C-alpha positions in Angstrom: 96.6 -54.4 94.6 100.4 -54.3 95.3 101.0 -51.9 98.0 104.2 -49.7 99.4 105.2 -49.0 96.4 108.9 -46.9 95.9 109.3 -43.2 95.7 112.6 -42.1 93.7 113.5 -40.6 96.7 114.5 -44.2 98.6 115.7 -45.8 95.7 118.8 -42.6 95.9 119.3 -43.3 99.9 120.3 -46.8 98.3 122.2 -45.5 95.9 124.5 -43.2 97.6 125.1 -45.3 100.4 126.0 -48.1 98.1 128.6 -45.8 96.4 129.8 -44.0 99.7 129.8 -47.5 101.1 132.5 -48.2 97.9 134.1 -45.0 99.0 134.6 -46.4 102.4 135.8 -49.2 102.0 139.0 -48.7 99.9 139.6 -45.1 101.9 140.3 -47.7 104.9 143.0 -49.2 103.3 144.9 -46.6 102.1 143.5 -45.1 105.7 145.4 -47.5 108.1 148.5 -47.8 105.6 149.6 -44.1 106.3 148.7 -44.8 109.9 151.3 -46.7 110.2 155.3 -45.0 111.2 157.1 -44.0 107.8 160.0 -47.0 108.4 157.5 -49.6 107.8 155.4 -47.0 104.8 158.9 -46.7 103.3 159.0 -50.6 103.4 156.0 -51.9 102.2 154.6 -49.9 99.0 151.2 -49.3 98.7 150.3 -51.3 95.6 151.5 -54.3 97.4 148.9 -53.4 100.2 146.2 -53.2 97.1 147.6 -56.6 95.5 146.1 -58.0 99.4 143.1 -56.3 99.2 141.8 -57.9 95.6 138.5 -59.3 97.8 138.5 -55.6 99.3 138.5 -54.1 95.4 135.7 -56.8 94.4 133.5 -56.0 96.7 133.8 -52.8 95.5 133.3 -53.0 92.2 129.5 -55.1 93.4 128.9 -51.9 95.2 129.5 -49.6 92.3 126.9 -51.7 90.0 124.6 -52.0 92.5 124.4 -48.3 93.6 124.6 -47.6 89.8 121.4 -50.0 88.7 119.7 -48.4 92.1 119.9 -45.0 90.6 118.4 -46.5 87.4 115.5 -47.7 89.1 115.0 -44.3 91.1 115.1 -42.4 87.6 112.3 -45.0 86.3 110.3 -44.6 89.6 109.3 -40.8 89.0 107.6 -42.1 85.8 106.3 -45.1 88.2 107.7 -48.0 90.2 104.7 -50.5 87.9 107.7 -50.1 85.1 109.9 -52.0 87.5 108.0 -54.5 87.6 109.7 -58.5 85.8 106.2 -60.5 86.3 103.8 -60.6 83.3 101.1 -58.5 83.9 98.1 -60.5 84.4 100.2 -62.0 87.3 99.8 -58.7 88.6 97.2 -59.2 91.9 95.2 -56.0 90.8 91.9 -57.5 90.4 89.6 -57.4 93.1 89.5 -61.3 94.6 93.9 -60.9 94.6 95.2 -60.3 98.1 97.5 -57.0 98.3 101.3 -57.7 97.9 103.9 -55.5 99.2 106.2 -54.1 96.3 109.2 -55.5 97.7 108.8 -59.3 97.3 108.0 -59.0 93.6 111.2 -59.5 91.1 112.1 -56.2 89.7 114.4 -55.9 86.7 117.9 -56.0 86.1 120.0 -55.2 83.6 119.3 -54.7 79.6 115.8 -54.3 80.7 116.5 -52.1 82.8 119.4 -50.0 81.3 116.4 -49.8 78.6 114.3 -48.9 80.7 115.9 -46.3 81.7 117.0 -44.8 79.2 113.1 -45.2 77.8 112.0 -42.6 80.5 114.8 -40.3 81.6 114.8 -36.9 81.7 116.9 -35.6 84.8 120.1 -37.2 83.0 121.0 -37.1 79.3 121.4 -40.7 77.8 124.5 -40.2 75.9 126.8 -42.4 74.5 129.5 -41.7 76.8 127.0 -42.6 80.2 125.9 -45.7 78.4 128.9 -47.0 77.9 130.4 -46.3 81.3 127.3 -48.4 82.8 128.4 -51.3 80.5 131.4 -51.0 81.1 130.9 -51.6 85.4 128.7 -54.2 84.5 131.2 -55.8 82.7 133.3 -55.3 85.7 131.0 -55.9 88.0 130.4 -60.0 86.3 134.2 -60.5 86.0 134.1 -59.6 90.0 131.9 -62.0 90.4 131.7 -65.0 87.5 135.4 -64.8 86.6 138.9 -66.3 88.0 140.0 -65.2 90.9 142.7 -62.7 89.4 140.9 -59.5 88.7 142.5 -56.4 86.6 140.9 -53.2 88.5 142.8 -51.4 90.1 142.5 -48.5 92.9 143.0 -46.2 91.4 140.5 -46.9 88.3 137.9 -48.1 90.8 138.1 -44.5 92.4 137.8 -42.9 89.2 134.4 -44.3 88.5 132.6 -44.0 91.8 133.5 -40.0 91.5 132.7 -40.9 87.8 129.1 -42.2 88.7 128.2 -39.2 91.2 129.5 -36.7 88.6 126.9 -38.3 86.5 124.0 -38.7 89.0 124.8 -35.8 91.3 126.7 -33.7 90.4 130.1 -32.2 90.6 132.1 -32.4 94.1 128.6 -34.1 95.6 131.0 -37.0 96.5 132.9 -35.4 98.7 129.5 -33.0 100.6 127.8 -36.8 101.2 130.6 -38.1 102.4 131.1 -35.3 105.2 126.9 -35.7 105.7 127.7 -39.5 105.8 130.1 -39.6 109.1 127.9 -36.9 110.7 124.9 -39.5 110.8 127.3 -42.4 112.6 126.3 -42.2 116.4 129.6 -42.0 117.2 130.8 -39.2 115.3 131.6 -36.4 117.5 132.0 -38.2 120.9 135.8 -36.7 121.3 135.5 -33.5 119.5 132.7 -32.3 117.2 134.6 -29.7 115.7 138.0 -31.3 115.1 136.2 -35.3 113.7 134.5 -32.7 111.3 137.5 -31.1 109.7 138.7 -35.1 109.7 137.2 -35.4 105.9 140.7 -34.0 105.1 142.4 -37.4 104.5 139.3 -38.3 102.4 140.9 -35.4 99.6 144.2 -36.6 100.7 143.1 -40.3 99.5 142.0 -38.9 96.0 144.6 -37.0 95.2 146.9 -39.8 96.4 144.9 -41.9 94.1 144.5 -40.4 90.9 146.8 -37.6 90.7 145.9 -33.8 91.7 145.5 -33.2 87.5 142.9 -35.5 88.1 141.1 -35.2 90.9 139.8 -31.9 89.5 137.7 -33.6 87.6 135.8 -34.7 90.6 136.0 -31.0 92.5 133.5 -28.3 92.2 136.0 -25.3 92.5 139.2 -24.2 90.6 141.9 -25.8 91.5 144.4 -24.4 89.5 146.2 -21.2 92.0 148.4 -21.9 94.7 147.5 -24.2 98.0 147.5 -22.9 101.1 147.0 -23.8 104.9 142.9 -22.8 106.1 143.4 -20.7 109.1 139.9 -22.8 110.3 141.2 -26.3 109.6 144.9 -25.4 110.9 144.3 -23.9 113.9 141.2 -25.9 115.2 143.4 -29.5 114.5 146.8 -28.1 115.7 144.8 -26.8 118.9 143.4 -30.0 119.7 145.1 -33.0 118.6 148.1 -32.3 115.7 149.9 -30.8 113.2 147.6 -30.1 110.2 150.2 -30.9 107.1 147.3 -30.3 104.1 145.9 -27.2 102.3 143.0 -27.0 101.1 142.2 -23.3 100.6 142.6 -20.9 97.2 143.0 -17.5 97.2 139.3 -16.5 95.4 139.1 -14.7 93.3 142.5 -16.5 91.8 144.0 -12.5 91.5 147.1 -11.3 92.7 145.6 -9.1 95.3 142.4 -11.0 96.4 141.7 -10.5 100.5 139.9 -14.0 101.0 140.8 -17.6 100.6 138.2 -20.5 100.4 138.9 -24.1 102.0 137.4 -27.6 99.7 138.2 -28.9 103.0 136.1 -27.0 105.5 133.8 -25.0 103.3 135.1 -21.9 105.0 136.0 -18.0 103.4 138.3 -16.7 105.3 139.6 -12.9 105.6 143.8 -12.7 105.0 146.3 -10.2 104.5 148.3 -10.0 100.9 152.0 -9.2 103.0 155.0 -10.7 102.6 156.2 -13.7 104.5 158.6 -12.5 107.2 161.0 -14.9 106.3 163.3 -15.1 103.5 163.1 -19.0 103.0 159.0 -18.7 102.0 157.9 -17.0 99.2 154.9 -16.8 100.9 152.7 -13.3 100.9 149.1 -14.6 102.0 148.9 -14.3 106.0 145.7 -14.7 107.8 144.0 -12.0 110.7 147.2 -13.1 113.1 149.6 -12.4 110.7 150.3 -16.3 110.1 151.8 -17.0 106.7 149.5 -19.3 104.8 152.5 -20.6 103.4 154.8 -22.1 106.0 152.8 -20.8 109.5 155.0 -19.7 110.7 
């Protein structure tokens, strides 16, 4: 008998772990760079830093590919994980005279066989030509990263697109950001400085994506209309400034995006705040959205 058969949830968890780790490896390179003094950043470009971290890019491609393959295995497992086994049926330890064998020690399919099986059983996701071409494209990039020459042409920008595109296809638009935050919360070291403050630092993930792939492209991966004017989030701004810093990021938008709206929604913290529609007192600021303490959410004065 084959024992300890995996479930879809088992594969889904591993798939998300691979995609998240791929993202975090890239984020840490960026975060380490922007944390340097301005004079250092002015002398050394981000492109030079990415060039130095080609090994990290290579690792991220491998993790991304593993995340995609594991997701496909999860979809197949919804029908039955036995479809993933590579061995001939005659070699399965299923007869009464056979000893039990753990599923994990058996060989499973990959590559083209996995893709064909995934397409044969998939009903959770539309197996369009775009999706199949995307999966095949990642497989080729992964092969080059492992088997090709030491120089690879992949960039951090295209990698971020690919990671977020995989999340869009498999788990829904914007889920990458929610899962990143959940992943941070599970860290046993999370919250020892200050839980509320640390939970709001997720804005740095948003800054990283925006600076790497542009605001226009970022809109494809956020489940919110980002076409309006941006404002300081009262919750994020007060909490971060009060504790440790001077938040300059603006991730709050009028909801709905209309001249008389009296609420803003923050993509970072997910909170909706009441606002006052009143012109800022400073002539140099054209803002007309104030928080309940009448701080201007454009210039915060």
